[in-house]
Every structure is written in C-alpha cells, then in structure tokens.
C-alpha positions as CSV (number, residue, x, y, z in Angstrom):
1,V,-12.2,14.1,-6.3
2,C,-11.9,11.7,-3.2
3,S,-8.7,9.8,-2.4
4,T,-7.1,7.5,0.2
5,W,-3.3,7.0,0.5
6,G,-0.5,5.6,2.6
7,N,-0.9,5.4,6.4
8,N,-4.8,5.3,6.2
9,H,-5.2,8.7,5.3
10,F,-8.5,9.9,3.4
11,K,-9.5,13.0,1.8
12,T,-13.2,13.5,1.2
13,F,-15.0,15.2,-1.9
14,D,-15.6,18.3,0.4
15,G,-11.8,18.3,1.3
16,D,-11.7,16.9,4.7
17,I,-8.6,15.0,5.4
18,Y,-8.6,12.4,8.2
19,Q,-7.1,9.1,9.3
20,F,-9.0,5.9,9.5
21,P,-7.1,2.4,10.0
22,G,-10.0,0.0,9.5
23,I,-9.1,-3.3,7.7
24,C,-12.7,-4.5,7.1
25,E,-14.5,-3.9,3.6
26,Y,-15.8,-0.4,3.6
27,N,-18.2,1.8,1.5
28,F,-15.7,4.0,0.0
29,A,-18.1,6.1,-2.1
30,S,-21.5,5.3,-3.4
31,D,-24.6,6.9,-4.9
32,C,-26.9,6.9,-2.0
33,R,-30.3,7.8,-3.5
34,E,-32.9,5.5,-2.4
35,S,-34.6,4.8,-5.7
36,Y,-31.6,3.7,-8.0
37,R,-28.1,3.6,-7.1
38,E,-25.9,4.0,-10.1
39,F,-22.6,3.1,-8.5
40,S,-20.8,1.9,-5.5
41,V,-17.1,1.5,-4.8
42,H,-16.0,-0.6,-1.8
43,I,-12.3,-1.1,-0.5
44,Q,-10.5,-3.6,1.8
45,R,-7.2,-2.8,3.2
46,A,-4.8,-5.3,4.9
47,L,-1.2,-4.9,6.3
48,N,1.3,-6.1,3.9
49,S,4.7,-8.1,4.6
50,S,6.3,-4.7,5.8
51,N,3.4,-4.1,8.0
52,H,2.2,-1.2,5.9
53,P,-1.5,-0.8,4.9
54,E,-2.3,-1.6,1.4
55,I,-5.4,-1.9,-0.5
56,Q,-6.2,-5.6,-1.2
57,Y,-9.0,-5.1,-3.5
58,I,-11.6,-2.8,-4.9
59,L,-15.3,-3.8,-5.8
60,I,-17.1,-1.8,-8.1
61,T,-20.9,-1.7,-9.2
62,I,-21.6,0.3,-12.2
63,K,-25.3,0.0,-13.0
64,D,-25.6,-3.7,-13.9
65,F,-21.8,-4.5,-13.9
66,T,-19.7,-5.6,-11.0
67,V,-16.0,-4.9,-11.2
68,Y,-13.5,-6.7,-9.0
69,L,-9.8,-5.5,-8.9
70,K,-6.8,-6.8,-7.3
71,P,-3.2,-5.9,-8.3
72,K,-2.6,-6.9,-11.9
73,L,-6.3,-8.4,-11.9
74,A,-9.6,-7.4,-13.2
75,V,-12.6,-9.4,-12.9
76,V,-15.9,-8.4,-14.6
77,D,-19.2,-10.1,-13.7
78,G,-17.3,-13.1,-12.4
79,R,-14.9,-13.3,-15.5
80,I,-11.2,-12.5,-15.6
81,V,-10.8,-9.8,-18.2
82,K,-7.7,-8.7,-20.4
83,T,-7.2,-4.8,-20.2
84,P,-7.7,-2.7,-21.8
85,Y,-11.4,-3.9,-21.5
86,Y,-14.3,-2.0,-23.0
87,S,-17.9,-2.7,-22.6
88,S,-21.0,-0.4,-22.9
89,G,-19.9,2.6,-21.1
90,L,-17.1,1.1,-19.0
91,L,-13.5,1.2,-19.9
92,I,-10.6,-0.6,-17.7
93,E,-7.0,0.2,-18.3
94,S,-4.0,-1.1,-16.5
95,N,-0.2,-0.9,-16.7
96,D,2.6,-1.8,-14.3
97,I,1.8,1.2,-12.1
98,Y,-1.9,2.1,-12.3
99,T,-5.3,0.6,-12.9
100,K,-7.9,2.9,-14.2
101,V,-11.6,2.5,-14.6
102,Y,-13.7,5.1,-16.6
103,A,-17.4,4.9,-16.4
104,K,-19.5,7.0,-18.8
105,L,-21.9,7.8,-16.1
106,G,-19.5,10.3,-14.5
107,L,-16.9,8.2,-12.6
108,I,-13.1,7.8,-13.1
109,L,-11.2,5.6,-10.6
110,I,-7.3,5.6,-10.5
111,W,-5.5,3.1,-8.4
112,N,-1.8,2.7,-7.9
113,Q,-2.3,-1.1,-7.1
114,E,-0.8,-0.4,-3.7
115,D,-2.0,2.1,-1.2
116,A,-3.5,4.9,-3.1
117,L,-6.8,5.3,-4.8
118,M,-8.5,8.4,-6.2
119,V,-12.2,8.6,-7.4
120,E,-13.4,11.7,-9.5
121,L,-17.1,12.0,-9.7
122,D,-19.2,14.1,-12.0
123,S,-21.1,17.0,-10.2
124,K,-24.4,15.5,-10.9
125,F,-23.6,13.3,-7.9
126,S,-23.1,16.1,-5.5
127,N,-25.2,15.6,-2.4
128,H,-26.0,12.0,-3.3
129,T,-23.1,10.3,-2.2
130,C,-22.2,8.5,1.2
131,G,-19.3,6.4,2.3
132,L,-15.8,7.3,3.6
133,C,-15.6,9.9,0.9
134,G,-18.6,11.8,2.5
135,D,-21.7,13.2,1.1
136,Y,-20.3,15.5,-1.7
137,N,-22.4,18.7,-0.7
138,G,-19.4,21.1,-0.9
139,V,-19.3,21.8,2.9
140,P,-16.4,20.1,4.8
141,I,-17.2,18.6,8.3
142,Y,-21.0,19.0,8.3
143,N,-22.9,15.6,7.9
144,E,-19.7,13.9,8.0
145,F,-18.2,14.7,11.4
146,I,-21.0,16.8,12.6
147,N,-24.6,15.5,12.4
148,G,-27.2,17.6,13.9
149,D,-26.1,17.7,17.6
150,A,-23.7,14.8,17.3
151,S,-20.1,15.0,16.5
152,Y,-18.1,12.0,15.4
153,N,-14.3,11.5,15.5
154,S,-12.9,9.9,12.3
155,I,-12.8,6.5,13.7
156,T,-16.4,6.5,14.6
157,Y,-17.2,7.9,11.3
158,G,-15.2,5.2,9.5
159,N,-16.6,2.3,11.5
160,L,-20.2,3.5,10.3
161,Q,-19.0,2.7,6.7
162,K,-18.4,-0.9,7.4
163,I,-20.0,-3.5,5.0
164,S,-21.5,-6.2,7.2
165,K,-20.6,-9.5,5.8
166,P,-21.6,-12.5,7.8
167,N,-18.5,-14.4,7.7
168,A,-15.9,-11.4,7.9
169,K,-13.5,-11.6,10.6
170,C,-12.4,-8.1,11.4
171,E,-12.4,-6.0,14.5
172,D,-13.5,-2.2,14.3
173,P,-10.5,0.2,15.3
174,D,-11.0,1.5,18.8
175,E,-12.9,4.9,18.8
176,T,-11.4,5.8,22.1
177,Q,-7.7,5.7,20.8
178,A,-6.4,9.1,20.6
179,L,-3.8,9.8,17.7
180,P,-0.3,10.8,19.1
181,S,0.8,14.5,19.0
182,C,3.5,14.7,16.0
183,N,4.4,18.3,16.3
184,G,8.0,17.6,16.4
185,H,7.9,16.6,12.8
186,H,6.1,19.8,11.4
187,D,9.1,21.6,10.3
188,E,10.8,18.7,8.3
189,C,7.4,17.8,6.6
190,E,7.1,21.6,5.7
191,R,10.4,21.5,4.2
192,L,9.6,18.6,1.9
193,L,6.3,19.8,0.7
194,T,7.5,23.3,-0.1
195,S,10.5,22.2,-2.0
196,S,11.0,24.1,-5.3
197,A,9.8,20.9,-7.2
198,F,6.3,21.9,-5.8
199,A,6.5,25.6,-6.5
200,D,3.5,25.2,-8.9
201,C,1.4,23.5,-6.2
202,W,1.5,25.7,-3.3
203,L,-1.3,27.9,-4.3
204,R,-3.5,25.1,-5.7
205,L,-3.7,22.9,-2.5
206,N,-4.4,23.3,1.2
207,L,-0.6,22.6,2.1
208,E,-1.3,22.4,5.9
209,T,-3.5,19.4,5.6
210,Y,-0.8,17.4,3.7
211,I,1.9,18.6,6.3
212,Q,-0.4,17.2,9.1
213,A,-0.8,14.0,7.0
214,C,3.1,13.7,6.6
215,M,3.5,14.4,10.3
216,Q,1.3,11.4,11.3
217,D,3.3,9.4,8.8
218,K,6.3,10.1,10.7
219,C,4.9,9.5,14.0
220,A,3.5,6.2,13.0
221,C,6.9,5.0,11.6
222,N,8.7,5.8,14.8
223,G,11.9,6.9,13.4
224,N,12.0,4.2,10.5
225,V,12.8,6.1,7.5
226,D,11.4,3.6,5.0
227,S,10.1,4.9,1.6
228,F,6.4,4.2,2.8
229,C,6.7,6.5,5.6
230,L,8.3,9.3,3.8
231,C,7.1,9.0,0.4
232,S,3.4,8.2,0.4
233,T,1.9,11.6,1.3
234,I,4.4,13.4,-0.7
235,S,3.3,11.3,-3.7
236,E,-0.3,12.1,-3.0
237,Y,0.5,15.9,-2.8
238,S,2.2,15.5,-6.2
239,R,-0.8,13.7,-7.6
240,Q,-3.4,16.0,-6.2
241,C,-1.2,18.9,-7.5
242,S,-1.3,17.6,-11.1
243,H,-5.1,17.0,-10.8
244,A,-5.6,20.6,-9.9
245,G,-3.7,21.6,-13.0
246,G,-0.4,22.2,-11.4
247,R,3.0,20.8,-12.7
248,P,5.4,19.5,-9.9
249,S,8.9,19.1,-11.3
250,E,10.9,16.0,-10.9
251,W,11.0,15.5,-7.1
252,R,12.2,12.1,-6.7
253,T,16.0,11.5,-6.8
254,Q,18.4,8.5,-6.7
255,N,18.3,8.5,-2.9
256,F,14.8,9.9,-2.1
257,C,11.5,8.2,-2.8
C-alpha cells in the first residue's frame, strides 16, 4: 500500500514516510516496465481556501482506459460517468466520503476526495513501479533516497517525479529548504496516537513514523489547532491500522476531530 495524506505526507510501498510539498502534477505510482505499462496514477495538489493542501485531481490510466477524478466527479475516456461505473475489469464507486477504483489487473485506489489517497497494488508489480510511491522492492530507502553513491532528500526525490507539461505554471519546491525541528510536539503526538482507541494498532504499524508526521503537522500549523492540523495524520493512522487488520475503536468525539 502507498498513501499520501494531510500536510504533504507520503508513505511508499516499502514503508518510507516523507514530506513533499509540490503543487505540480506528479507521477504517484506507475508500472515502469519499458515494454508495456499496465497502469499509471498521477496526482495534482493545490492549497484550498483554508491554505491547506488538497488533491485537486487524480489521473489514472489502466491499460487503454483514462480515468480523471475530481471531488464528486468521474470522467472515463473524456465522458462524465455516473457511479457505480463498471466496464471490462474496471469499477468506480463513490459516496459522499470516498471515491474508490478497483481494477482487475491488481490495483485498488481509495480517495477521500480531499487530502488522502491510498493505492494498493498486487505483488506482481513488485520491483516494477516508479513515482512518489517508490519502486516496491521491499527495501526502504534504497533506490528512492539512495541511488548508487548519490543520496537524495525528499524534495529532490519528489521533484524528479514531476510530469512535464508545456503550459504548466508551477514552481519546484526548494531543495535546500530544511524542515523545522518539531521535537516540542513529540509527547502530545505520542499521547494522541497511543490512546486506548488505538490499542489494536500499536503492534501493527510503526508508531514512531506517524508520531513524526503528527509533529510536522503541529509545527507547520504554528499553534493553530484546526482539525486539518490535528486530525489528518490521526485519520491516516486509523485507516492504515484498519488496512493492516486492526480495529481502531471510536476515536472521534463531539469536540475532537
């Protein structure tokens, strides 16, 4: 599974979690064998009215189909379609919260129509993918952030995944920009993610990586406690826990998220 959520967080198929704030169109995950590519998934983010990053659209090619998704809109081969939509090996479902795409060739895509996207791939694609989700070779860091003698930071790596479009007006994020240290938020994030609602999750996921993502969210929001800053990483932790077979209990309350 590869996912992206919230404040520009990404988790690769191999389990690396990193931040990349690009607002161009990027290769999220594609089959990168030379001879015949079975699928590709591109995404484009932008800042919404509250100045938070959201996925504006997702562009999927599956064999000969092209699927373009926006919130509450699905377009297949240039035609707006009603969901559920089914056609030879492709199913698109949507409700008020999620859009889901199932492709028989071994791909499931789930988007919350806002910031969070998850792509699950059949293991037959292992070692054959490229994009922000990495190469799916089972080894973290290698080939994504270390390539031969070269090592990339996450911004350099992300910029390499840009889809070049002649008329696109978007700047690459600055590769020299250091992320702030957010250590002051560690205890609070740890408290949120180890609440009893997540007891069934602690052994299933790498807790520390989500604590780090939560800390970066807190930093970036400069003390504003809106739900995006607080809830997007906790929501992702809950989704990933469910996906790993865990059962998070009801963690949202009237006054929290």
